[in-house]
ZALOSE-55020 format. One record per atom (N, C-alpha, C): x, y, z. Coordinates in steps of 0.001 Angstrom, whole numbers, plus 500000, padded with zeros to 6 digits. Last residue first. Example, Ala and Ser with C-alpha at 12.3 -4.5 7.8 and 13.67 -1.06 7.14 Angstrom:
512850497750507080
513670498940507140
512900500030507870
513190494310507800
512300495500507800
513200496700507800
//
This chain:
617570721454108881
616325722209108702
616620723685108508
619519719718109330
619623720455108068
618404721343107855
620135719972112833
620033719200111600
620270720038110379
619742720857115452
619614721801114339
619438721101113013
620278718893117314
618887719150116977
618713720093115804
623493717975116060
622420717906117054
621058718252116507
625929717985114984
625063719116114643
623808719140115507
626872715536115737
627358716720116453
626486717938116183
625633713918113857
625166713848115237
625663715028116070
627057714682111601
625605714844111612
625063714798113037
629637713886112355
629340715318112205
627833715575112246
629352711119112257
629601711758113544
629310713260113481
628989710825109477
627940710406110417
628121711095111765
631448711719108518
630223712437108137
629110712107109118
633129709772109610
633303711180109977
632061711999109661
632185707368108368
632098707574109814
632205709023110226
632087706305105874
631490707631106051
631339707982107539
633336703839106151
633767704749105096
633279706175105330
632016702552108292
633462702791108333
633872703898107369
629352702511107468
629698703126108753
631183703457108820
629621701095105072
629095702466105065
629508703192106345
630457698628106057
631363699408105215
630928700866105179
628120697866107407
629373697998108149
630369698849107374
626269697690105345
626133698763106331
627414698959107139
626247697174102222
627094696695103310
627138697789104372
623227696725100476
624142697665101118
624934696970102215
623001694602097641
622631694894099015
623689695813099630
623655693764095082
623212695148095271
622670695437096663
624872691363094852
623416691373094668
622805692725095009
627519691907095495
627190691631094095
625693691596093814
627073694650097866
627402693265097548
627105693041096064
628422697979098170
627362697046097805
627917695642097616
630681699443098744
629517699633099613
628397698631099340
632932699217097046
632869698427098267
631629698547099115
633246700203094567
633764701040095656
633523700419097030
632024698190093062
633442698471092854
634042699293093993
629370698322093824
630140697120094141
631625697420094086
628508701597095106
628675700588094058
629406699371094609
626720704501095747
627286703303096342
627379702255095234
627475707417093735
626638706287094112
627424705231094876
628651710583094971
628814709409094102
627988708254094643
628301712665096810
628418713006095382
628539711806094438
625769712704099315
627042712157098846
627132712329097330
624293714753101787
624310714292100397
625710713813100029
622949714024105009
624003714578104166
623914713959102778
620766714899107762
621155714114106590
622326714781105881
618659714552110656
619761715202109963
620189714314108806
616332713210111382
616630714490111992
617687715258111189
613774711368110135
615172711716109864
615437713115110407
611602709513112341
611888710614111429
613389710882111309
610871707685114205
611330707153112917
611796708259111965
609835709028116353
611120708365116565
611688707746115283
607382709929115248
608442710885115564
609803710196115703
606315707988112400
606271708300113828
607480709171114171
605798709475109120
606462708581110065
606190708984111509
605033711280107268
604300710012107250
604848709025108290
606757713372107424
605354713638107772
604523712363107845
609140712400106386
608974712509107847
607513712684108255
608675712764103628
608769711412104192
608520711448105698
608715715563103571
607547714834103060
607519713414103614
611264716093104491
610126716477105320
608844715768104869
612756715217102296
612888714522103583
611691714838104482
611988717139100418
611714715721100158
611777714919101457
612951719449101613
611508719310101394
611132717849101155
615682718889101524
615031719005102831
613514718879102687
616138719018098777
616215717721099447
615537717771100808
615791721818098420
614997720846097655
614965719496098380
617757722851100065
616356723142100374
615431722151099657
619968721914098708
619739721461100080
618296721747100515
619748723263096297
619670721794096317
619350721303097724
619990725951097184
618793725516096447
618632723996096497
622511726174098366
621314726251099217
620065725721098512
624972723804097188
624159725011096979
622927725004097882
626359721447097369
626571722433098441
625681723652098304
625889720043095094
625263719556096320
625417720529097479
627481721453093226
626024721460093114
625360721080094436
630079720794093997
629632722195094088
628110722280094067
630037718015093456
630357718518094800
629849719944094991
629332717911090634
628512717327091695
628783717942093061
629178720615088377
630031719709089142
629290719220090390
627386722568087512
627197721195087054
628013720194087864
625700725184089420
626900724544088868
626656723074088530
622475726490088244
623392726028089287
624598725317088662
620228727463086924
621516728102086688
622566727711087717
617928726107087086
618157727091088154
619468727852087959
618154724357085020
617118725384084903
617288726481085949
620117722724086109
620444723541084936
619424724665084756
618732721380088107
619757722347088489
620103723280087328
617109719682086560
616490720655087461
617484721760087805
619076718133085268
618205719019084476
617529720086085334
620269716933087708
621027717777086777
620134718668085903
618323715328088997
618795716566089610
619477717494088605
617894713079087424
616779713993087690
617272715352088176
620389711996087310
619634712080086052
618438713004086213
621167711887089949
621682712985089140
620987713097087782
619707711375092730
619536710824091386
619929711940090422
621971711578095553
620973712124094625
620859711289093348
622165709693098384
622827709876097092
621782710397096117
622375710269101854
621558710283100643
622433710488099408
622285709097105067
623194709418103970
622411709236102679
620564710237107966
620579709519106698
621692710022105788
619680709587111408
620241710432110360
620298709596109092
617515709433114269
618013708891113006
618637709973112139
618419709687117788
617567709945116627
618255709413115374
620106708670119728
618857709302120160
617901709580119001
621443705344119071
621487706811119033
620114707375119436
621445702655118661
621883703137119974
622053704661120015
621469703266115217
621530702240116250
622170702807117523
621220704947113033
620698705406114313
620742704379115418
620692705597109549
621594705233110637
620996705715111955
619833704715106234
619404705305107503
620263704735108627
620671705496103020
621019704615104133
620687705348105427
619648705618099656
619522706152101010
619928705091102025
619715706725096242
620049705754097279
619985706412098647
618388708792094789
618675707492094181
618923706407095219
616148711389094774
617001710571095651
617159709178095063
614348712712093211
615668713325093341
616624712506094214
611943711499093341
612622711440092040
614042711995092125
611401709537096215
611602710873095651
612349710751094324
611727706977097025
610554707251096183
610613708649095595
613759706950098808
614103706688097401
612927706885096465
612300707313101164
613207708370100702
613526708194099221
611015704834101271
610211706060101176
611066707226100687
613205703161101585
612402703060100365
611534704298100177
614047703962104137
614936704149102981
614157704088101680
611846703099105620
612184704528105598
613065704828104392
611931700310105196
610766701092104745
611046702592104673
614633699758106320
614298699577104900
613054700354104461
614917700038109136
615380701101108238
614868700981106808
612781699648111777
613196698973110544
613639700037109541
613438699977115153
613121700718113927
613656699935112728
612535699699118509
612976698974117318
612509699714116068
613629701648121245
612644701476120173
613261700708119003
615442702302123214
614982700920123128
613931700665122073
616491704778123145
615349704616124037
614752703210123962
618411704733121216
618861704917122597
617735704721123606
617117702164118925
617626703490119286
617951703586120783
617976699670116939
617430699844118290
617994701164118807
617288698704113704
617901699737114531
617197699752115887
617902695715112029
616968696497112829
617742697485113705
619656694079110799
619713695483110430
618712696341111197
619210691490111513
620466692085111960
620526693581111686
616751691067110212
616814691016111673
618063691724112193
615684693147107606
616644692152108049
616752692221109567
612092693755107442
613504694146107413
614378692944107715
609545692861106510
609714694155107158
611153694634107074
607740691240104025
609048691383104660
609140692784105257
604875689162103944
605436690516103818
606739690582104603
603018686694102292
604149686999103166
604640688421102896
599662685613102363
600705686383101688
601777686796102707
597520684342103550
598731683570103327
599816684291102571
595388685813104265
595283685110102982
596554684341102625
596135687064106588
595078686057106677
594906685269105371
599766687317106266
598417687842106489
597403686700106437
602815686965108004
601869686347107069
600486686929107328
605737689076108289
604486688520108792
603679687904107659
609236689560109288
608060689728108444
606809689165109081
612736689718109030
611562689963109854
610362690173108938
615308687352108309
614417688434107896
613229688519108841
616681685141108981
617289686408109376
616473687608108950
615701682583108473
616104683422107342
616870684669107743
616215679495109581
615998680832110127
616583681851109145
614592676591108654
615688677503108314
615325678896108803
613697673764110458
613312675121110062
614569675954109805
614260671248111430
614456671496110001
614039672870109533
614226670885114099
612990670540113383
613089670805111878
616625671927114918
616453670473114964
615195670014114251
617374674641112558
617153674054113878
616856672558113778
619735676367110875
618767675282110670
618579674563112003
621536678285111832
620420678727110985
619391677642110693
623445677098113431
622902678390113868
621661678787113075
624310674910112039
623435674682113187
622803675972113689
626024676202110222
624809675534109744
623812675360110881
628083676998111875
627290678032111206
625980677454110684
629016674434112554
628505675326113602
627625676412112996
629914673332110104
628756672741110793
628170673649111866
631314674141107522
630998675001108671
629768674453109399
631778672933105074
632856672935106056
632586673754107291
629269674777103606
630392673891103327
631494674050104378
626204674837105274
627349675623104817
628573674711104725
623511672696104002
624303673361105036
625384674217104419
621624671934102206
622212670895103032
623032671489104173
618806674280102003
620165673808101732
620583672645102639
615444673667101173
616398674148102177
617754673467101993
613529672638099514
614463673615098936
615526674084099920
611689671090100791
612716670399100005
613768671332099416
611290672934103943
610837672277102729
611981671644101972
610689675881105803
611033674465105811
610493673826104539
611503678997107380
611038678234106217
611509676794106333
610685681885109267
611277680554109223
610685679790108045
611249685225110007
610625684306109061
611402682990109061
610890686702113242
611755686181112177
610993685179111315
609397687581115391
609063688116114076
609905687571112940
609847686312117730
610502687619117566
610279688223116184
608484683918117335
607962684868118313
608583686256118169
608438683294113737
608873683048115106
608348684141116033
606187682281111326
606833683455111919
607168683141113372
606612679914108649
605977680379109880
606802681529110457
606090678078105720
606608679311106313
605873679565107615
606934675351103593
606219675863104758
606894677142105258
606620674299100306
607432675077101242
606544675629102357
604859673087098568
605845672251099232
606701672961100248
604409675866096404
603988674532096850
605141673731097456
605617678983097840
605420678088096709
605049676697097222
603845681368099844
604878680331099725
604577679404098551
602661684311098072
602428683150098932
603591682172098798
604286687588097967
603501686469097489
603285685387098531
605441689624099234
606306688868098317
605612687574097911
603532692729099411
603884691374099829
604855690765098829
602821695102098342
603451695143099654
603817693772100190
599976693817096670
600969694865096816
601515694888098247
599551690570095702
599149691542096716
600286692545096880
598280688286093377
599262689333093670
598703690247094746
597211686241091658
597459686035093099
598564686990093518
597108686459088952
595841686565089679
595992686281091169
600285685027088710
599076685433087998
597834685354088887
602131685729091766
601952685118090450
600602685540089881
604716686249094156
603444686668093582
603340686060092182
606365683737096063
606334684620094887
604893685010094583
608769682232098308
607424682689097958
607501683587096739
611309681078098145
610405680683099221
608972681027098836
613918680234095946
612588680827096122
611836680211097295
616468679377095164
616378680316096276
614955680673096689
617401677895097722
617475677378096337
616869678161095177
617865678854100213
616562678219099960
616352677928098473
620278680154100367
620120678942101188
618809678209100947
619800682446098912
620627681410098314
620407680091099048
616311683135099524
617727683323099798
618502682243099066
613310684972098695
614072683774099018
615514684145099293
610485686136096947
611368686214098109
612078684881098305
609179688221094269
609319686996095043
610299687199096169
606928690098092340
607992690091093338
607984688786094102
606216690526089075
605987689587090173
607173689606091134
604742692700087225
606033692618087905
605830691788089165
603207693472084250
603208692534085381
604616692417085947
602180696502083289
603368695651083209
603407694770084451
600333698530083339
599980697291082656
601146696350082460
600954700660084856
601216700792083420
600886699527082643
600486699644087366
599562700654086848
599711700858085356
602740698032087582
601420697408087460
600397698404086915
604715700073087774
604719699110086668
603357698451086488
603884701502090090
604127702195088824
604032701207087664
603829699554092068
602571700184091656
602729700910090320
606572699007092306
605653697953091864
604348698557091348
607366701495093304
607906701016092025
606992699937091455
606058701615095726
605689702600094702
606244702215093331
607317699557097162
605928699415096748
605561700381095629
610562698406096323
609716699474096879
608303699398096314
611489695138096880
611048696045095815
610173697128096435
614304693845098621
612917694327098650
612639695303097500
616287691527096629
616181692607097615
614729693099097598
615980689287095035
617317689645095494
617338690715096559
613613690092092394
614091689361093558
615459689861093966
610988690168090096
611914690960090906
612307690153092128
610159689315086794
610289688871088183
611304689766088873
607673690166084349
609040690202084868
609009689747086315
605642689168081505
605872689479082906
607356689528083214
605377689772078695
604282689180079464
604461689439080950
606199691580075716
606413691349077140
605173690787077828
606526692284073189
605934690957073416
605885690614074903
607713694833073186
606426694664072519
605772693304072698
610058695734074390
610141694889073200
608837694596072510
610002697564076328
610345696207076750
610308695224075586
609050699804075152
610474699803075509
610952698416075919
606371699273075087
607126699076073845
608623699076074117
605535700100077564
605620698652077296
606436698366076042
605556702840077118
606452702272078124
606640700783077859
603581703038075198
604942703456074838
605962702909075832
601351702242076599
601792701405075478
603226701747075069
600963704363078405
601492703087078877
601993702184077750
600020706667076788
601211706660077649
601777705261077860
597829706359075030
598617707598075011
599964707476075723
596767703810075534
597125704197074168
598065705399074159
596341703828078296
597181702799077676
597683703265076316
594528705911078508
595845706050079136
596827705027078559
592365704710077181
592973705915076616
594381706130077193
591847702614078922
592170702304077527
592849703507076860
591192704077081199
592395703236081207
592818702893079780
588786705251080443
589944706107080719
591250705301080687
587210702939080229
587394703812079064
588641704678079249
587336701996082861
587836701170081762
588099701996080514
586066704069084180
587471703789084480
588095702943083375
583457703843083242
584265704967082785
585747704748083076
583225700249083485
582652701561083245
583608702606082710
585980698386085018
584592698617084598
584303700070084223
588897696758083770
588339697821084608
586939698177084110
589203693258083545
588999694517082835
588391695541083795
591631691493085557
590261691800085169
590205693118084411
593825690553086997
593709690210085570
592277690422085072
594157691545089471
593299690355089361
593097689917087917
595727693777088981
596280692704089801
595478691412089680
593970695402087509
595203694908086880
595717693677087642
592124695977089527
591707695173088373
592917694606087633
593559697515091362
592859696299091814
592454695384090664
594580699678089606
595440698625090172
594673697380090621
593214701833088679
592926700539088039
593720699380088632
594258703970090032
592860703608090277
592550702204089757
596803704019088853
596670703703090279
595240703278090611
596119704753086231
596759703459086483
596646703044087940
595185707328086685
594241706304086211
594812704915086466
597635708509087432
596509708478088360
595483707427087979
599087708240085068
599562707572086285
598428707462087307
597558709904083402
597623708470083127
598100707696084354
598091712420084551
596711711901084523
596716710388084324
600821712609084023
600363712586085412
598942712028085507
600690712684081191
601425711623081874
600944711490083322
599258715033080740
598716713751080264
599376712586080995
601028716886081843
599692716728082429
599065715397082011
603224716580080132
603384716314081564
602031716081082226
602124717414077728
602534716017077870
602717715640079332
601735720134078388
600584719291078044
600935717821078222
604384721058078820
603406721066079920
602202720173079647
606612718689077135
605844719937077201
604875719885078374
609140716783078945
608179717054077877
607473718380078055
610670716152081081
611305716984080061
610351717349078926
609107714421082535
609343715757083099
609959716705082079
609297712120080947
608018712825081048
608213714255081544
611934711474081440
611505711744080062
610197712532080064
611769710985084164
612556712124083691
612200712487082254
610184708687084217
609717709907084889
610470711134084400
611852706898082873
610527707210082325
610017708525082927
614018706788084627
614209707299083253
612874707706082635
612813705684086918
613414707018086984
613573707616085585
612079703135086006
611050704091086412
611601705511086406
614659702106085590
613726702218084466
612643703237084796
615652702159088213
616287702986087191
615386703163085968
613957700321089457
614003701700089938
614597702629088887
614651698006088081
613305698563087900
613243700009088377
617273697682089053
617032697811087615
615673698463087371
616888697357091792
617630698531091316
617400698763089820
615632694829092181
614860696080092236
615573697292091656
616950692561089641
616885693047091022
616159694392091029
615156690489087264
616107691540087639
615964691848089123
614244688488084495
614395688591085949
615407689693086235
611750688426081857
613122688496082362
613081688634083875
609765687639078910
609990687781080351
611464687949080647
609680687756076214
608400687638076897
608553687864078404
611813690055074356
611524688914075233
610103688931075778
613160691198071982
611722691277072227
611263690120073122
615741691526071082
615271690169071414
613752690107071523
615947694290070576
616418693306069597
615817691926069824
614941695605072803
614362695884071496
614745694854070451
616653694566074743
615211694355074858
614523694563073516
619116695589073968
618853694171073755
617375693827073891
618895698262074842
619018697958073417
618642696501073133
618727697830077622
617680698594076933
617700698302075433
621143696420078154
619848695764078316
618750696491077549
623742697261078156
623066697194076854
621663696596076946
624707697110080732
624619698439080118
623829698422078811
624891694441081254
623825695169081938
623636696541081310
625485692901078045
625928693375079351
624747694082079992
624140691391076151
625586691607076012
626199692043077331
621854688876077273
622183690278077039
623694690413076924
620905685892075756
621830686518076696
622083687970076316
617901684171075682
618739685153074985
619610685856076011
616502681071075547
617236681973076436
618131682870075597
613322679749074949
614554680246074354
615202681218075325
611938677010076913
611994678405076474
613307678677075735
611520674461077958
611812674597076533
611785676020076016
611245674058080642
610016674297079877
610261674480078380
613883673702081427
612892672676081764
611647672807080900
615088676120080701
615495674873080047
614435673792080238
613738677802082536
613616678015081091
613976676739080329
614633676716084961
613201676684084640
612983676867083133
617309677401084769
616950675979084770
615462675807084440
616926680150085019
617398679615083741
617166678112083646
616172680222087708
615192680606086687
615630680101085307
618593679500088904
617430678621089023
616385678950087969
620186681734088073
620591680354087787
619382679415087827
618864683936089138
618967683792087681
619319682359087306
619195683266091928
617875683440091322
617944683248089810
621943683149092517
621143681925092607
619781682066091933
624306684543090375
623228684841091324
622279683639091327
625748683798088243
626331683456089537
625361683783090671
624418684969086211
624108683576086463
624775683060087733
623276688304086765
624386687353086690
623960685918087019
620624689243084647
621056689141086038
622145688068086080
620060688563081999
621107689563082252
621498689676083716
618287687031079551
619078686730080744
620163687781080910
615065687017078349
616338687738078298
617060687521079620
613249684387076827
613623685099078050
614950685804077829
610490683562074899
611912683917074859
612200684757076092
608030680947074833
608595682172075384
610087682305075058
607017678538074102
607008679593073080
607718680859073547
606881676974076295
608013676723075392
608093677763074278
605962678900079176
605606678231077931
606847678055077062
605211678993082683
606131679203081565
605711678370080365
603719679551085117
603087679189083835
603996679467082642
604494679978087698
604672681084086753
604199680760085334
603939677574089032
603365678826089538
603404679923088481
605412675688087554
603962675541087718
603323676882088085
607995676587087826
607401676595086479
605883676419086542
608363676171090580
608424677511090000
607772677596088636
608294673417090901
607185674217091438
607176675620090839
610663672733089462
609371672124089125
608214672972089639
612677674336090692
612434674377089246
611032673878088924
612643673607093387
612331674988092999
611975675088091520
613426670951093179
612145671270093826
611698672677093456
615953671203092050
614862670686091216
613507670972091847
617470672106094247
617253672972093084
616073672509092242
617296669880096068
617009671260096457
616608672102095250
618188667713094531
616798667748094991
616393669151095409
620879668379094216
620013668302093034
618552668401093449
621737670647096940
621678669349096269
620850669443094999
623900673161097924
622580672853097382
622646671536096617
625626674772100330
625559673468099659
624121673185099234
627228677789100258
625912677184100466
625844675896099645
630044678966101772
629594678147100654
628289677442100977
630269682342102827
630089680939103183
629552680184101979
632641685065102920
631514684353102311
631481682895102770
633653686553106065
633960685859104821
632714685195104254
631690689366107421
632669688293107437
632905687670106072
628670690352106112
629450690314107361
630398689131107290
628013690057103529
627791691393104100
628489691500105454
628515687854101636
629457688263102671
629272689684103159
627075686534099692
627687687820099357
628663688317100408
627829682990099596
627023684151099972
627810685439099737
628490680757096969
629008681529098102
628181682784098331
627289677649096247
627135679072095925
627540679886097147
627908674680094880
628309675448096054
628218676915095649
625755672104093608
626473673371093488
626860673888094867
624940669517094088
624867670031092720
625687671301092546
625451666607095944
625721668044095855
625729668486094392
622753664188096004
624128664589095740
624257666101095613
620124663411096200
620750663951097411
622186664427097182
619412662326093679
618860663619094118
619596664237095297
622234661037091827
621170660861092800
620699662220093323
623430659926088682
623272661021089647
622051660799090535
623456658028086692
624024657657087994
623772658714089076
622574659158084353
621648658287085077
622148657924086473
624859660480083460
623698661259083891
622766660410084752
626432658307082709
626854659164083813
625711659997084357
625011657406080500
625122656536081677
625532657344082903
625424659497078713
624076659224079203
624109658372080472
628219659151078309
627677660418078814
626308660186079434
628287656664077141
628926656842078451
628423658124079123
626981657306074758
626408656293075653
626991656419077056
628681659166073489
627357659582073979
626747658583074963
632010659585073999
631042658505073767
629682658923074336
634287661823072377
633372661495073477
632361660440073059
636307662785070802
636004661352070726
635081660899071854
636605665495071448
635969665121070170
635577663646070091
637797666717073607
636632665859073833
635944665367072590
639773668399072748
640181667143073408
639009666177073551
638192670514071930
638894669724070918
639327668376071501
637386671497074353
636360670997073424
636993670131072339
639883672329075319
639185671226075984
638104670637075077
640432674429073508
641345673297073617
640639672101074246
638363676188074083
638454675583072746
639343674344072757
639088676933076655
637867676162076462
637882675478075098
642599676479077322
641460677246076805
640259676330076664
644847676551080166
644332675940078939
643224676850078410
647754678073081747
646320677902081517
646036677149080221
650491678410081986
649698678359083205
648208678182082989
650912679938078956
651618679472080141
650715679545081371
648079679080076885
649304679807077209
649933679250078465
646150677833074080
646589677797075483
647887678571075669
644137679605071883
645445678963072019
645868678999073487
641829680986071871
641853679777071042
643195679056071115
640060682527074705
641150682341073752
641033681070072931
637891682503076552
637890683383075377
638902683005074298
638079680989078858
636965680701077954
637053681453076632
640789679335080242
640332680630079724
639263680385078671
641232677458083067
640763677397081682
640210678750081278
643610676044085179
642861677261084868
642506677204083383
643912673157087222
643913673735085872
643068674998085827
644010672506089912
644887671780088990
644968672425087614
643832673721093172
643497673975091772
644511673315090845
644607673564095757
643947672381095198
643657672520093706
645732676135096325
646577674940096269
645932673710095643
645599679110095690
644599678089095367
645300676726095229
647553680959095927
646539680976096975
645477679896096777
649027680804093637
649576680147094828
648563680093095965
647657682469091858
647524681008091711
648003680271092974
647506685138091495
647268684644092859
647099683127092862
647968685478088799
648887686146089721
648709685658091164
645804684236087679
647106683569087546
648115684173088523
643915686191088233
643840684913088929
645148684132088816
644715688285086525
644599688511087956
644596687215088744
644557687072084013
645866687495084516
645833687726086030
641749686644083905
642703685538083781
644048685918084392
640727689229084032
640438688282085118
641446687136085098
641751690191081590
642134690835082851
641885689912084035
640535688523079666
641994688527079827
642403689105081176
637659686545080198
638277687869080186
639761687816080474
636558683937082350
636344684725081134
637037686069081277
637551680764083543
637514682208083737
637386682917082387
637280677814085410
637016678460084124
636891679954084374
639226675703087230
638638677043087255
638513677566085842
639231672621088959
639341673325087680
638639674669087823
638929671911091614
640051671339090867
640314672079089562
638121673622094653
637857673394093222
639114672908092507
637794674009097388
638652672929096917
638447672606095450
636448676109098504
635637675047097898
636471673841097482
638541677753099307
637630677225100318
636818676050099781
639751678374096785
640492677666097830
639541677008098826
637705679728095454
638311678543094840
639019677701095905
637287681810097306
636206680876096993
636759679588096385
639779683114097258
639251682590098521
638187681524098248
639900683931094605
640830682900095063
640354682291096387
638031686001094615
637759684789093835
638638683640094307
639439687808096193
638138687311096646
637760686027095916
641685688261094621
641861687683095955
640550687120096497
640518689441092287
641214688147092225
641366687475093586
637183690725093045
638625690896092887
639307689535092866
634115690171091226
634965690049092405
636435690274092055
632526690130088996
632947691451089486
633884691365090688
631646687596088476
632738688123087639
633250689482088080
631119685440091191
630710686692090554
631874687258089744
631326682045090543
632000683182091169
631566684447090438
629954678794091199
629938680055090451
630586681180091243
630867675703091133
631067676787092099
631094678096091309
629218672617090552
629708673890090028
629798674917091151
630231669339091296
629433670498091711
630050671772091167
630011666303089294
630720667302090096
629777668451090435
629035664532087504
628695664304088895
629406665254089835
629430665130084888
630533664432085552
630213664122087021
627165666602084325
627325665288083696
628439664467084333
627732668986085670
626649668119086145
626822666703085607
629707669915083904
630051669619085304
629013668691085916
628164670350081657
629266669385081586
629698668969082994
626444672346082585
625885671044082217
626983669971082139
628368674443083055
627487673953084107
626992672544083796
629512674888080528
630358674458081644
629502673835082748
627099675634079217
627951674564078685
628842674007079799
626080677810080596
625417676507080765
626226675353080177
628340679580079722
627957679356081124
627220678019081289
628589679873076997
629631679117077695
629212678756079115
626488681591076299
626353680148076053
627398679302076763
626362683907079122
626580683568077722
626478682068077536
627330686177081708
626321685323081085
626644685094079615
630841686066082680
629587686762082388
628603685763081785
632549684007085128
632273684474083769
630965685249083717
634044681624086669
633977683075086859
633801683719085493
633626678564088168
633361679309086934
633198680783087265
634998675455089376
634644676863089559
634495677563088212
634060672297090411
634550673049089258
634078674486089419
634700669580092614
634152670915092378
634851671579091206
633659666085092988
634633667166092801
633917668498092604
631621664214093032
632037664792094292
633066665898094181
632736662411090242
631666662604091205
632209663114092542
635534664100088638
634516663068088798
633525663409089875
638200664916086671
637049665481087378
635950664433087430
640382664151085185
640180663523086486
639046664096087293
640593665016082683
641338665779083684
641172665206085089
638833663382081368
640254663184081110
641140663927082094
636494664610082231
636795663252082689
638279662948082501
636669666944080767
636771667014082223
637077665641082816
636231665872078226
637532666474078526
637732666587080043
633574665091078496
634597664072078225
635991664610078553
632379667575078840
632272666579079906
633340665500079735
632921668716076364
633560669278077545
633496668288078713
631347667091074666
632805667132074503
633495667666075752
628734667625075674
629267666259075595
630785666259075536
628528670408075274
628435669839076620
629065668455076660
628713670560072463
629714671217073302
629725670657074709
626392669155071836
627688668647071371
628813669254072196
624453670833072874
624708669575073566
625998668909073077
624549672956070979
624832673185072396
625222671888073092
623798671623068622
625107672278068711
625511672500070171
621211670747069313
622241669782068923
623640670381069035
619769673136069832
620047672175070896
621199671250070540
621246676000068141
620282674910068290
620715673921069379
621622679305068672
622362678059068883
621328676956069070
621292682242066673
620695681132067412
621666679963067524
622425685593067132
622444684327066405
621933683207067297
622059689085066843
621788687870067610
621752686645066694
624827691140065789
623461690635065657
623295689334066445
627516691952066132
626462692957066017
625049692451065867
629069689593066344
629329690590065296
628119691485065043
626624688042068148
627865687784067416
627987688811066301
624821687415071012
625233688456070077
626590688094069467
622666684531071232
623735685385071734
624212686308070626
620255682239072348
620550683345071443
621680684160072052
619348678758072457
620046679911073010
620226680969071930
617537677303070885
617627677047072323
618257678246073033
616372677300068263
616855678530068924
616868678341070435
615574674743067526
616508675469066655
617087676734067282
615610671989069574
615036673331069438
616005674164068620
614893668747070589
615612669570069615
614867670891069418
615028667230073395
614081668173072806
614820669113071854
617024665732074540
616000665017073760
615077665961072997
618530667535076007
619146666877074851
618106666212073949
616785668171078103
617141669206077127
617680668565075855
616868665702079456
615610666181078868
615863667245077804
619469665619080373
619005664589079443
617732665031078728
619386667829082113
620314667832080982
619853666821079928
617506666842083964
617197668039083174
618091668110081941
618955664772085062
617771664422084268
617313665618083444
620780666379086392
621270665474085341
620113665028084453
619262667524088323
619660668383087201
620241667547086072
616624665213089282
617977665760089359
618233666700088187
614027664600088779
614476664484090168
615855665090090372
611228665806086799
612628665421086968
612969665355088446
608336665130084747
608998665673085922
610417665122086028
607373666057081538
607923664979082354
608676665582083533
//
């Protein structure tokens, strides 16, 4: 049955009793939450929110990790006709307070004692906030209530009144305010209506062929628009949702849950590939040769894997052997029932996609933004093209502007930025086209390819336009390079800041008898010669003006905590320039000599 609002989705979930609607880890093992138990919590919390004066048009903020409490708060907020304001749990208290204040949220749910104390300390910065609710505790304290307390207050909830409230919701009403990552300036609140999100849910489930028999592992933060919408898809199709304990335990949880699918950002897939490659490199010479042979067979079989066809003749025989000797073991790491994964949030390096597809692991890359609810296009079964982000989903139009910018129009385009009509007018034109800020092209078969972010294009001193992302992805294809940032705007040539993949570098260095400490290791001639060879390999495939002239190694990864990455793992180039400005200037002072 199709739906028009998320309130209708809530009603649909309530009608479909499922013994394992949700799975979560309790005392060392996964336990199931049936629909009836989950919906009882939603009903009671919605009634308690009504008692707090939360009604249609209000905002409720939530700062928490993934878990059953997340959709409980979300669905209860939907039932009250209010809009949920998700906050990344990794943000600092001051950053979270900005979102609560800007959105005018009346209630704030927060998980974790440290987060609770941090937010209570900046309570004065959130003048419209009426109540802080701690999701973990069982006894309210000074300045806050608890989720258990609210659930207890809602014990006398009337199911008929709850259902009536759901029916009152209209498609055009605000469903959520999701704040952008803020790579430049303060975050902006993206206003998404019920119609916006439901359009993505209904078409997304059609394209990806979800089944009620599937179990999905949820570990990308639900504050991320992609995971949030995909979880709505799971609820819509009756899938079981299993919550990972944390991003650090995903490998273990995969074995415990044995999911059919999951969603992640490219960084997760890059790390999985890196671990597999390092495991192979640590094996015997015979195992290394078998692994390399299997990768080659997988690459040859890519056209057939992508079309869901059996490889013919001798290639089919070799692929079956490669599957048995190598690829089956990789797939087993995903739990043994795996059907497909989705990659979004940032560009997926082509070589990473080819690695997984060659191993018989379907990895569907999609594209979109928070402002587009979020999916614009996605690769799907038997309609996959390497190097693309798939075809636009049904109902969404895409065209390329004269300057190469990708424009999108459809029912998924946001209502605008909250309280910022000028910023809204800058990205949505009079014809309703949303200007994505990404550069790309559509091929003759309708597949969309992304080249780079419009704002991140490098224009060198000679006026040449250079897209840094393809160069950075080529550098990261090296097993010894984990992260790369290319610099060169208004400069005569390009330089790069490189973060080694220490999981690969450390074993290599140990065999050379080199020091283990990162700073000392990176200064050795052997490491610098190794990296220079990797850079030269990339340079050999680039036009002269795209080549890296000089580079430097950094001893620690770019992270969210140290300020170089957004919560969606995008690089904050402005921060990189500020933080490593002295290193960048030194690279340019070195001039033509570089690191060669």
